[in-house]
N, C-alpha and C positions, 0 to 999 in steps of 0.2 A: 364816583363819590370822591372828593378832594381831601385827603387828609393832611394835616402838618403833625410832625413831630419835633419836639422841644426837650433838649436834654440838660439838665444840669449836669456839669464833669464832676467834680471832685467829691466823691464819698456815694455818688449815686451810678457813674460809669466805671471809677475808679476805686480799689479798695483803700486809698491813703490821700492824703492831701498832697498833690502834686507840686505845689509850691516849695514845700521843702525836699520833697524826692528829686526834684529837679535841678535844684542848688547844690545837694547832696552828691548826686550822681554826675553832676559837670564840673563842680568847683573845687579844686583841692586845698583850699582853704576855708570851705564849710564851717567846720567846726570852731574854728576861731571866731568866724563872724558871728556863727551861732551864739557862743560864747557871751561876745560883746552886746548883744541884744537882748539878752536876758531880763536886764531891769527893766527895759522898753516894752517887752512883752507881758510883764508882769502888771505894767502902768496902763496897757493896752486893755487886759483882762480885766481891770477894776474900772474900765472906762473913764480913767484919769486923762489918758492920751488917746486921739484917735485910730481904732485900729486899721483902718484902711490906709491913714498916713504913716503907720508903723511899718505896715507891709509894703509900701510903696519904698519906703526909705531903706527897709531891709534889704529889697530885690536890689536897689541902686548902688548898695556896698558893693555889691559882687560884679554890677552888670554896667554901672554907667560908664559911659565913653566908650563902649564895644561898637564896632562898624554893624550895621544890618547884616553884612554877610556872616558874620562871626556869629551874632545871635541866632542866625538861620541853622548853621552849623550846629549850635549846642541845641537847640530845639529837635533837629534832625539825630544827633547824637542820642538826645534822651529817648526819643521814640524807639532808636534801634535797641536801648537797653532796657526797655521798659518791660519786657517779659509778661508776668502775669499780673499786671497792673490793674486789668479789667476785672471786673466780676465776671465769672464764666456766663450766667444767666445774660447778664449784658451783651457779651460777645455774640449769643445765640440769636438775642432779640434784633441785633444789627444787622446779622446775616440775614435773619428773618424780614425784614425791609430795605435791604441792599437795592433794590429795583424803585423805591421811593425817591422822588429827587426833594422832595420839600420837607427835609430833616435839619434841625438844627444842632449844635450846641451851645447854650448859652450859660456863659461863666463868669465868675469873678476872678478867675485867674486870667494871667497874662497872655496875650496871643503868642511869645515868644516861643511857651512851650506848647501852647493848646492849638495854633494851627497845624503843626505836623499831623497830629492826631486826626483833626477835621479832614485835613486833604486825604489822609492815608484811608479813611473809612467813607470818603466822600458825603461829608456835612458841609454845610453852611456853618459861617460861626458868628456869634455875637457875644463879644468878651470885652474885658477890658484892655486897652491899647497902650501899648508905650510909645511915648512921645519921642520921635526922631527928630534931631536937628542936623541939616549937613550930613546927613547918613550916619550918623552917631545917637546912641540912647541917652537920652538926658538925664535919667533915672527919675522921670516924672511918669505919669499917666497922661494919656493925650484924653482928655474927657475925664467922665467919673467912672471910679470902679462900680462894675456892672456887678452889683448884687442887691438883696433887699428890692426896694420898690424900683431901683433902676432897671432890673430885669425885665419888667413887664412894659416899662415905657420905652425901653431899648426896641423889645419886639414889638411893639405896635408902631414904633418908628420906621421901622425897618421892613416889617411885613403887612400886608392887606389882609387881615383874619378874616375879613367877611366873604374871602373867597373859598373858604374851607368849611365844609360841611361836619366835619370832626377834627378836634385838635387833641393831640395825645401829649400829655407834660410829665416829665419825670424830676422829681426832686428827692433831697433827702435831709434837708434842715428847714426850720423857720424863715432862713433866708429865703428858700426858695417859694414860699406860699404866693407870692404876687403870680409867680409864673404859673403854678398850680392852679389858680383862680381863673387864667384864661383858657384852661382846658374844657371840653365835653368830657375828655376821659383822663381826669388827674391820676397818678400814681406817686405814693410816698414810701421810700424804701423798697423800691418794687423787685429790684435784682441783689438786696442784701442790705444788711445795716451799714448806715453811714459810717462817718469817721469819727 
C-alpha cells in the first residue's frame, strides 16, 4: 500500500512562525525593520493591504539583492540554530516515517529557509519560491504564495494523487483546510497547538 504524507510547516511541525524567527536569527537589523513594518502589518491584519504582499515586502527589506549562495548560507545557519523549533511529537512522527519516500512539506514559507529542513529530514518540498534573476533575489515571489487554495492546487500539479491508497495530511490553521481535504487521513493540530 502506497502512502503519501503532506505536512504544513509553520505551527504544524514548528512551535513558531519561521518567517519572523528566521529573520530574527539571521538579520542584525531585524528589530529596526520590524518596527518600520508595524503600520503595514496592522493594515494587513485589517485586510486593507494584501497580507501576502506585505509579507513579500518584509522579506525583501532584509534579503533583496542577496546572492543564491548567501541565501543558502542563511538558510543553513537558521537550521543549525533552530534547536527546539519542532514539536517533540512531530520529531517522533518524522522519525517513525523516515523510510517512506513520499513525504512533502507544503508551506507558505519561502524556500530560502524551509529547504534546509526539507533536505535534513529527507522531505520533498512544495512552497512559496523566491524569484531569482542573474543569481540574486529580486525581492519577489516566483509564482503565487503557497497558502490557502494554492496549497492543494500545487500538490495536485506536482503529485499524481491517484497512485496513493492512503494520504496523510497535517495542518494547524484554516489556511491548511484545502490540504487536509485531499487526505484520507486528515490531522488538525495533531502535534500540538498551532501558533
